[in-house]
C-alpha positions, 0 to 999 in steps of 0.5 A, a space after each residue: 529487478 524487484 523488492 517487496 514481490 511477498 507483499 500485496 503491491 509486490 505480488 501484484 505488480 510482480 504478476 503484472 508485470 510477468 504478463 507484460 512479457 517482462 522477466 523479474 528477479 526478486 530479491 527476499 528476505 525469506 525464499 519459501 514465501 514465493 510460492 505463497 504469494 503467488 499462489 494465486 497466480 497464474 505463473 510463480 517466478 524462479 529467478 531469486 536471491 535470499 537477503 535483505 533491502 538493506 544489505 549492500 551486497 544483496 541488492 548488488 547481486 540482486 540488481 546485475 544484468 537488470 535493466 529496471 527496478 521496481 523497489 516495493 518494499 517496505 514495513 506498512 503498518 499505522 499501528 504504533 507498536 511497529 514505529 521503531 522497525 519502521 523508522 530504520 527500515 523504510 529510509 534505509 530501504 529506499 537508499 540502498 536501492 534506489 541509489 544503487 540502481 541509479 548508480 548503475 544507471 537503469 531505467 526506470 527505477 520504480 519506487 512505490 511511495 504512498 500517497 499518506 508522503 502527499 497528504 495534509 491540511 489544505 488539499 493537494 494540487 498537480 505539483 504534488 508538495 509533500 504532506 505535513 502528518 510526523 506520525 510514523 507510517 507517515 514520517 518514514 515515507 516522506 522522509 524516503 519521498 525525499 530522497 527519491 525526489 533528490 535523485 529526479 531533482 538529479 535527472 535520474 529517471 525514478 518513477 514515483 508511483 503513490 497509491 492510497 489505502 490500498 484493498 482488494 483480494 489476494 493479499 497474502 499477509 493479510 496487512 492493515 486494509 484486511 483487518 480493518 474490513 475482519 472489523 468491520 464485519 464483525 460489527 466491532 469498529 463502528 466509530 469511524 473518523 470525520 474526513 477521508 482517505 484516498 483508496 485503491 484496488 490493488 489490481 489498479 496499482 499493479 496497471 499502472 506499475 506495469 504502464 511506468 515500467 518503460 525507459 526514457 521517459 525521465 523522472 515521473 510522479 504517478 498518483 494511483 487514481 481511486 477513491 475518496 473514502 469516507 466513514 459512509 462511503 466505506 460502510 455503504 459499499 460494505 453493506 451493499 456488497 454483503 447484504 448486511 447491516 452495519 452501522 457505525 458513527 463518523 466521530 470529529 478528530 478531536 474527540 477520537 484522539 483520547 481515544 486512540 490514544 489509549 489503544 494506543 498505548 495497550 497496543 505494545 503490550 498485546 500480542 503481536 497478531 492482535 491488533 485493533 485498527 484504531 491508530 492516532 496515525 489513521 486519525 490524522 490522515 483522515 482529517 487532513 482530508 486530502 482527496 487526490 481522485 479528481 486530480 488524477 482519474 486516469 494515470 497512464 490510461 488506468 481508470 479506477 475500477 469501481 470501489 463496490 467491486 473491489 470491496 466486493 471482491 475482498 470480501 468473496 476472497 476472504 470469506 472463500 480463504 477462511 479469513 473471516 466466517 462465511 457468515 461475515 461475508 452475508 450473501 458473498 458467502 456463495 460466491 
């Protein structure tokens, strides 16, 4: 059973599971979104239960007859305007889905967390200590992580997967990273916070999930291999693959914090579809500069593909599907 299957990570992971020979059942809020999200893939799942991820009855219907779970559903946003819905949804969903799966003794129970739950001053290590960012999205993922770890401590076969910022093609909702690339290509995101974050290709995330969908290994914590990306790496990569010259300036958190707080104050008054990606949480995550890639070069045999390949494929897809004007893609517009 898969939650969040119509989202970016969820759709790619579900497609990877189906390619690996698994039968899948989806728990979704809107059945009509399923063919839209799976249009880029070879097949569309047909076993669908409609319901909310915090609805115990819907979860019970979806779990009936299943051997394992992929819980990928969560509200992901660094926009302060989404703080309330993240606070209500992410922890409640983790309790409802993971708890029900443990009660039914399913194996494995894969929980999609995030490296934001591990991002902290002082770096990380193989024990993966919890992060120290207390802003809405990070807080919601840390609290869900605490619950998942409590189940692991009891011996439940909960497998936590930690992607970084997820980039790549075929994003059904044009989420945070797709929007960030849009603003960069417009030449309207010239200031970037100093420091960096862990970034991964959605297809690598899906490959790790498919490899982890094997019973009998008990509780595990898996960081998806990726790339440590700062402003220089991101802009240099975009410029390299497009052939354009988009300038940027790396700015320290101390200087940038007042500016992004102003943007955050304005954001809730703007239309829901308009979001300028200058958020306090993004600044704080970059300021920690926590690097995972060196510790986790491979996970379950999955090695990170080059970041240039990820960004090139993403921008070419954005141009091909009309998400950006062809001129913004530079030389990728002909791909």
